[in-house]
N, C-alpha and C positions, 0 to 999 in steps of 0.2 A: 313482078317486081324484082329488081336485081340486087343482090347483096354483095357489098365490097368486103371480102373477108379481111383484107389488110386493114381496112378502116375499122372494122368491128374489133379487131384485135387490139388495135391502138386505144380505142375507147375503153375496152376492158382493162388494159394495163393502167391507163390514166385514172380510171375509177378506183382500182385497187390501191394505187399510190396515194391518191387523195384520201381514201378511207383510213389507210395506215396513218398518214399524216394527221388527220383530224382525230384518230384515236389516241396517238402519241400526245397531242396538244392537250386533249381532255385528261388524259392520265397524268401528265405533268402538272396540270392545274390542280388536280386533286392531291397529288402525292409528289411534290417538287423534289428534284434532285439536288443534294447538297454536297458540296466538296469542302472538306475541312481536315485538319490535323486529327488524328486519333489521340484520345486523351491518355492512353497507356503506352509505355514503351514495351516492345516485344522482345523477350530474350531470344538471342540467336542460338539455335541448336545445331548439333553436328549429326548428320546421318550418313549412312553408307560407309562407316569406317571398315576397312578390309580386316579380316580376321587376323588375330595376332598382332594388330597394330593399335595405337592410340593416338588421339589428337588432342592438343592443348593450346591455349592462347585466346580462346573466345568466351571464357566462362563468364566474364562480366560484361560482355558486349550486348547491347540492346538496340533494336531497330526502332527508329521514329518514323511514322508513316503518315501520309496524306491519302485520304480515301475519299471516293465518290460513291454515294448511294442514295436511294430514295430516303426522304425523311422518315418514313415508318420503319425502315429497316435500321436506321441510326438508333431508334428507341429500343431495339431488341439485340443489338450487336454486343456479344460478349467476348471476353479475352480468349476463351478456348476456341472461338471461331477463326482466330488468326494464328498463323505459324510462320516464323521466320527461320531459315535453316541454310546450312552449307552442305553441299552434296560431295562426299569424298569417295563415291564408289569407283570413280575412274582416275582418281589422284594417285600420284607417286610419292614415296617417302621424301621428306625434306621440309624446308620453309616455303609455304604456299600462300599465294594470294588469290582468293576465290570469290566469286560473286555471291551476294546475299539473295536468296530467292524468298519470295513472300507468297504464301498460299492462304486464301481467304475461303473458308467452307460456306460461309453465308452468302447467297446470291440475292441480287445482282451486284454485289459490291465490287468496285474496281480499284485496284492500286494505282494511284496517280504518281506518287513519289515515295521513295524509301531512303533512309540514310542510317548507316553508311551503305554504299553500294557494294563495296568490296571489304574483305576482312583478311588479315594475315594470321596464320596459325602454322603450327608445326605438326607433321604427321610422321611418326617414327615407330619402331617395334617396341612391344611390351617387354618388361623385364622384372624379374623378382629377385630380391636379396635378403637373406637372413642376417640380422645384425644384433649385437648385444645392447642391452638397455642399461642405462646409468640413472640412479636416483640421487638427486641433490636436494639437501634440506635448505630451506630459505628462512632466515631469522633464527631466533633463540627461544627456547622454552621460557616460562616464567622463572623468576628468581628462585633458586633452590631446587630446580628441577633440571634434569639432563636427558637428552635425546640419544637413545641407543641406535645401533646399526639397524637400518631398515631391511624388511624382507618384502619380496614382491614376486608375483608370478603373472604371465611367464617371464622368464629372464631374457628371452630373445624374442624378436618380433620379425615380421616380414614387411619389407618395403616393396611396394608394387607401383609401377607407373613407366613413364618413358625411359627407354634405355639410357639415354645420355644423362638424365637427371638422377636415376637410380644408382648409376655408377659413381656419383659424387658423394653419396651418403656413406658416412664412415661410422656413425653411431646414433642411437636414439636417446633423447634426454627426458627425464621426468622431473619436474620441480614441485616439491611438496612444501607448502608454507607451515611453519610451526611456531610462529611468533606468540609468545605469551601463553603457549599451551601448558596445561597441567595434567593432561591425560593422553592416552595413546591416540595417535591420529591414524585413521584408517579409511580408505576409499578407493575409487576408480579414478585414475589419472590418464589423461592422453599423452602418449610419448611423442616428442617432436624430433623429426629427422634433421640431422645436423651434417654440414660438410666438414672438411679438415680444419677449417678456420673458425668453426663454432657458429656458422651462419645457418638458419633453417633453409630447407630445400622446399620449394613449392611445386605443385602439380603431381605429387606422389601421396599414396595413401598407405596407412600403417594397418597391418593385420596381425592381432586384433586392434580395434581402435583405441581400447583402454587396457591399462594394466592395474591389477590390484595391488596396492601398496599398504604396508603397516609399519608405523614408526612408533616403537615403544617409548614412552616419556615416563621417567622414573623420578621419584623425589629423593633427594640426597639424604643420607641417613642423619646428618647433624643439623638439617634445616627443615623446619616444618611451618606450614600455614596453620595459625590458630585463630578460632573465632573469638570475638571480643564479647564479653558478658558484662553489662552495666549494673553496677550496685547502686542502690538508692538508700538514703537514710532520712528519717523524719516523715512527716505528713503534711500534705497541703493544708491551707488554712480551712477553717470551718465553712462548709458550703462548697468546697472545691475537691476535685478527685484527680488522681494521676491517670492521663491518657496514654497515648502511644510514645514510645521511647525509640529513637532511632540514633544509630552510631555510624560514623564514617571515620575510617574505613571499617567495614563489618568484620575484617579479619587482618591479621598482621603476620609478617614472617618473622620467625624467631631463629637464632643461631646459638649453638652451645655444644657442650659435651654431649656425646651421643646418649649417655644414660640419662642426663637431665632432660634432654629433648624428648626422649621416649616417655618419661614420667609425665611431662607436661602434655604430650600428645595423648596419653591415657586419660587425663582429665578432660581433654576435649576443648578447653577454652582458657582464655586469659581474663582475669577480672580487672575492672577499672577501680580506682579509689572511689569511695562512696561520693554519690552526687546528693547534695543537701536539698531536701524539699520542704524543710520546715517553714509553715505559714506561707507557702508560695500561693500566689493568686493569678499568676500570668505564666504563659509559656516561655521558655527561655532555652538558650544554647550556651553550653559552656565547654571549654577545653579541659579535659580530664586526664590525669596520668594513669598509666597502666601499672598494676601490681606485677612486677617481673620477679619470678623466682631466682634465687642466687644461682649463678652458672649459666644463665640466659642472657641474651641481649637481643634487642628488637632492631631489625633493619629499618631504615629510614628514620621515623619518629617514634619515641616511646609514649606517645600521648594520642588521644582521639577527640574528635568532636561529637559531643552528646547533645541531641535535641530532645527536650522534654516537653510533652504537652500537658498543660493543667487546664482542666475543663470544669466549669461550675456544675454542681449537683442540681439537677431539676427537682422542683417541688410543686405540689399542687395545692389549690385552695378553692373552696366554693363560698360565694359571697351572694347575698341577696340585694337586690337594687330595685328601685321604683323608678319608672320613667318620668322625665320632666318634660312638660308640654311647652312648646315654644310657638309663638305666632297665632295663638288662638284669637280669632276676630272678636271685635266688640259685640256683646249681646249674645254670644254663643257659649254654650256650656259643653264640656267634653266628658264622655264616659269611655273608659279605657279598659280593655280586657286582653290579657290578665293584668291585675293590679300591680303585680310585681313579677320579676323573673330571678332565676338563679344562674350566676356566671361561674362556669368552671375555669379557673385560671391556672396557667403553668408559666414557670420561669425559673431563673436562678434561686437557690435556696435562700440567699440573703435577701434578695429583692422581694420575694413572696413574704418572707418573715416580717419585713418592715413595711409592708403594704397597709395603707390607711384606707379602708373601704369607703370612707366619706369622700375620698378623692376620685371615686369612679363615678363617671357620669353617663346616664343613659338618657339620650334625648330624642323626642319626636317632634319634627318640624311640621307645623300645620300652617305656615305662612301662606296666605292666599286662598285657604281652603274654606268653602262655604258649608251650609248644611249638607248632611249626608253621612254615609259610612265609608271608612277608609281602613286599608290594610297597609301598615307602614313598617318598614324595617329601621330600627333605631340606629343612631350613630353612637358609638362607644368611644369614650375618652378614658385612658387608663394613665396613671401618674408616672409609669416607668415603661419606657419602650421595650425593655427586655421581657416584659411580661406579655403573654398572649392569651387570647380567649380560646379554649379548646372546644367548649360547647355552650349552648344557652338552652336552659330548661324552664318551663316545658316546651317552649317553642321560640323561634328567633324573630318573629313578627308580632305586631300588636294590631288589634281591631279597635278603631276609634270611631266613636259616633259623636257628630256635632249637631246640636239643635238648639233653638231658641225656647227659652221657658215659656209656657203658656200662662196668659194673663186672665185671671178669674174676674168675671163681671159681678159688680155689686148689685 
């Protein structure tokens, strides 16, 4: 038998190609390849920056990608698997336009399209510069207070970044808001690098990033903030009591001679004219004048709004009641246990005092009930909605037995 080596090799190659083809078809059927946009934008990084140099201009650039990968890989693809970058290892200083390279660590993902394909950035030498810091106060303290000269450390900071931008910085500025402050303002604030026209410079960093500033805020000697104390006179009506008292504003600013202001400050408060409570039955709001010592005056208005809450005094009462049966069928007799209950009632003092126990109804509805034993919860009717039932003694339900009387035979 003769063997044709050429023919045999051809058959082997064809078999191998067909095997690979059918394997690929089977694999594609089980895990199809999907081409689609990647849901996240990938930040463009800069790598390979030469020593002593810095690059800027792509800090906010993000790449949008279209990828091709098996469906199973899409389900596990993470943001950290993808990296977009610009390589500066062979770049020269100046304004550059370079391609954006995309690297996908998860295999077998393919990058079909990326946008943008190129980015423009600047590469130039690094520079450092020490500059002085200025603190500016924004706003004004509360009335009667004054802000003194701020202190801060360190008094100079270092600007670091691209040489051309660092050279434009002439000072750093810290703005501290003090609007309506009544006490010292202290904290860490970020200095802003400014050019000669007062505009901020981007792409540089400040070392340190924050400066500790303290702004003393002092109260003027002849002006003080005084708390307001509300005076009341009389008593609410019988059955009512005084609840919460609120005053607006709770403090006022007074102005006067230093000795008079100091004497008032030692007392700690200003009193209102008396608020009359005599026979009050309802909450109310009143405009009340302040009692101002001679030699003092109140800035803004010498009167306040006082809100007085009047509350009813709670009282309790225990009454005994017998249940009333409703809807007992014809020919049936009812036996109820217990025969009566005690109701512990609570409500406003006057309502409880005027309560007529005969107007309290305890009803058991037996409509449609035949012979048998039942456990029923009564319906309660009280003559005043402000009165409520606190508890029922000895229990809150009744046992009712319905039966027909037996007839004796003669």
